[in-house]
C-alpha positions, 0 to 999 in steps of 0.5 A, spaced: 500 500 500 502 506 498 500 513 500 497 518 494 502 523 491 501 529 487 506 526 482 503 519 481 495 521 483 495 528 482 493 529 489 496 527 496 493 528 503 495 533 508 496 531 516 492 535 521 497 535 526 500 541 523 494 545 522 492 544 529 499 546 532 498 552 527 491 554 529 490 551 536 484 555 538 480 553 532 482 547 528 481 541 532 482 533 531 481 527 534 486 524 539 492 520 536 489 514 540 482 515 537 485 516 530 489 509 531 483 505 533 479 506 527 474 501 525 471 498 518 465 502 517 467 509 520 467 515 516 473 519 517 475 526 514 481 527 510 485 534 507 486 532 500 491 537 496 489 536 489 492 539 482 488 543 478 488 545 471 487 553 472 491 559 470 491 562 477 492 556 482 496 550 481 492 546 487 485 545 491 485 543 498 478 540 500 476 536 506 472 530 504 469 524 507 472 517 506 468 510 508 474 506 512 474 499 508 480 495 512 486 496 515 493 493 513 498 495 518 499 502 519 495 504 513 487 504 512 484 503 505 477 507 504 472 509 499 471 517 497 464 518 499 463 525 495 466 528 489 471 534 490 468 541 488 474 542 482 475 537 476 480 533 478 483 526 478 479 523 484 471 522 484 466 519 489 467 511 490 475 511 488 479 508 493 484 512 498 490 510 502 491 514 508 494 513 515 492 515 522 496 522 521 491 524 516 485 523 519 481 530 522 474 528 524 471 521 525 464 519 525 461 512 526 457 512 520 450 511 523 
């Protein structure tokens, strides 16, 4: 399992811990313990950085939900649960590989 990269996939995932350190009063993420104990059927929110075809910007940043399908060692495999706003190379239903560091929100899917 490999994490997505801008070069190979035209998107990558941003970690939430850096944003939390930069904006401690307004950007909150679940504890590392919770992020390390995600189970199949949970929905997690991830930060996607995606290349776009635009004369004014190179990248789009979007927070999107992913349905967790399985865990393999330190990696999670999930399915993107919505489409990005801009035209990019990922869509609802596509598989996404991520780690606990990328998770910024968790819900049990109920």
